[in-house]
RODO-573965 format. One record per residue (C-alpha): residue number from 0; x, y, z; residue in three letters. Coordinates in steps of 0.25 Angstrom, whole numbers, plus 5000, padded with zeros to 4 digits. Each point is the difference from the previous one (the first is absolute). Layout:
REM residues N
SITE; resi; X; Y; Z; resn
SITE; NUM; X; Y; Z; ALA
...
***
This chain:
REM residues 108
SITE; resi; X; Y; Z; resn
SITE; 0; 5016; 4917; 5004; MET
SITE; 1; 5007; 4986; 5002; LEU
SITE; 2; 4993; 4994; 4993; VAL
SITE; 3; 4999; 5010; 4989; ARG
SITE; 4; 5017; 4998; 5001; SER
SITE; 5; 4998; 4985; 4999; SER
SITE; 6; 4991; 5001; 4987; LEU
SITE; 7; 5009; 5008; 4993; LEU
SITE; 8; 5012; 4992; 5003; ALA
SITE; 9; 4992; 4986; 4996; ALA
SITE; 10; 4997; 5007; 4986; ALA
SITE; 11; 5014; 5006; 5000; LEU
SITE; 12; 5006; 4985; 5001; ALA
SITE; 13; 4989; 4993; 4991; LEU
SITE; 14; 5004; 5011; 4989; ALA
SITE; 15; 5015; 4998; 5002; THR
SITE; 16; 4996; 4983; 4998; LEU
SITE; 17; 4992; 5002; 4989; GLY
SITE; 18; 5009; 5009; 4992; THR
SITE; 19; 5013; 4991; 5003; ALA
SITE; 20; 4998; 4990; 4990; TYR
SITE; 21; 4996; 5009; 4989; ALA
SITE; 22; 5005; 5010; 4991; ASP
SITE; 23; 4992; 5014; 4994; ASN
SITE; 24; 5004; 5000; 4986; LEU
SITE; 25; 5000; 5014; 4992; ARG
SITE; 26; 4994; 5001; 4987; PRO
SITE; 27; 5010; 4998; 4990; ILE
SITE; 28; 5011; 4995; 5009; GLN
SITE; 29; 5003; 4985; 4999; ALA
SITE; 30; 5000; 4990; 5009; LYS
SITE; 31; 5008; 4988; 4999; SER
SITE; 32; 4994; 4985; 5000; ILE
SITE; 33; 5006; 4989; 5004; ASP
SITE; 34; 4993; 4987; 5000; LEU
SITE; 35; 5013; 4990; 5001; ALA
SITE; 36; 4998; 4994; 4984; GLU
SITE; 37; 4992; 5012; 4996; VAL
SITE; 38; 5004; 5016; 5002; SER
SITE; 39; 4999; 5012; 4994; GLY
SITE; 40; 4995; 5014; 5002; VAL
SITE; 41; 4985; 5007; 5003; ALA
SITE; 42; 4994; 5013; 5001; TYR
SITE; 43; 4989; 5009; 4997; TYR
SITE; 44; 4993; 5011; 4995; THR
SITE; 45; 4988; 5008; 5003; VAL
SITE; 46; 4990; 5001; 4988; GLU
SITE; 47; 4985; 5003; 4999; ARG
SITE; 48; 4994; 4987; 5003; ASP
SITE; 49; 5010; 4995; 5011; GLY
SITE; 50; 5013; 4998; 5002; PHE
SITE; 51; 5007; 4992; 4992; HIS
SITE; 52; 5013; 4991; 5003; VAL
SITE; 53; 5010; 4994; 4993; VAL
SITE; 54; 5005; 4989; 5001; THR
SITE; 55; 5012; 4991; 4992; THR
SITE; 56; 5005; 4989; 5004; LEU
SITE; 57; 5011; 4991; 4996; ALA
SITE; 58; 5007; 4985; 5003; GLN
SITE; 59; 5013; 5002; 5001; GLY
SITE; 60; 5011; 5009; 4988; GLU
SITE; 61; 4994; 4994; 4989; SER
SITE; 62; 4984; 4997; 5003; GLY
SITE; 63; 4992; 5009; 4991; THR
SITE; 64; 4993; 5010; 5008; PRO
SITE; 65; 4984; 5000; 5003; ILE
SITE; 66; 4994; 5011; 5004; ARG
SITE; 67; 4988; 5002; 5008; VAL
SITE; 68; 4992; 5015; 5002; VAL
SITE; 69; 4988; 4999; 5011; SER
SITE; 70; 4993; 5010; 5001; VAL
SITE; 71; 4997; 5000; 5014; LEU
SITE; 72; 4987; 5008; 5009; SER
SITE; 73; 5000; 5005; 5014; PRO
SITE; 74; 5001; 4986; 5008; GLY
SITE; 75; 5004; 4991; 4989; GLN
SITE; 76; 5013; 4993; 4998; ARG
SITE; 77; 5008; 4991; 4990; VAL
SITE; 78; 5006; 4989; 5007; VAL
SITE; 79; 5014; 4994; 4991; LEU
SITE; 80; 5005; 4986; 5002; SER
SITE; 81; 5008; 4988; 4993; THR
SITE; 82; 4995; 4986; 5002; SER
SITE; 83; 5014; 4997; 5004; ARG
SITE; 84; 5003; 5008; 5012; THR
SITE; 85; 4992; 5002; 5013; PRO
SITE; 86; 5003; 5016; 4997; ARG
SITE; 87; 4990; 5007; 4996; ALA
SITE; 88; 4998; 5017; 4999; LEU
SITE; 89; 4986; 5008; 5002; GLU
SITE; 90; 5000; 5015; 4995; ILE
SITE; 91; 4986; 5006; 5003; SER
SITE; 92; 4994; 5014; 4999; ARG
SITE; 93; 4996; 5005; 5015; ALA
SITE; 94; 4995; 5016; 4998; GLY
SITE; 95; 5008; 5006; 4992; ASN
SITE; 96; 5013; 4989; 5003; GLU
SITE; 97; 5006; 4989; 4994; VAL
SITE; 98; 5004; 4993; 5010; LEU
SITE; 99; 5011; 4987; 4994; VAL
SITE; 100; 5002; 4988; 5011; ARG
SITE; 101; 5003; 4985; 5001; THR
SITE; 102; 4988; 4992; 4999; ALA
SITE; 103; 4994; 4985; 5003; THR
SITE; 104; 5000; 4995; 4986; PRO
SITE; 105; 4986; 4998; 4997; ILE
SITE; 106; 4997; 4985; 4994; THR
SITE; 107; 4991; 4993; 4995; ASN
***
């Protein structure tokens, strides 16, 4: 019984740590994005071919907005970053949930 309780406590602690840095996003709920010089919003809709994540970004007040649409199936992700800052944002799909969290920029 003690082992079972310890395993349950460890699982809850890991689950809490794993979600502490991620925000769940609900369909049509806008989430602000801040990548230092570039900012905007992201939201998603549920479609037959996957979750359509719509991200609109612009640099400052006068920058031309850019819209990116990503179709995510379970287990897929999209990472948003700029070349001028070490900040990155990951939008991922885990089952029927969409998570938004800070990420390490992808560099090539």
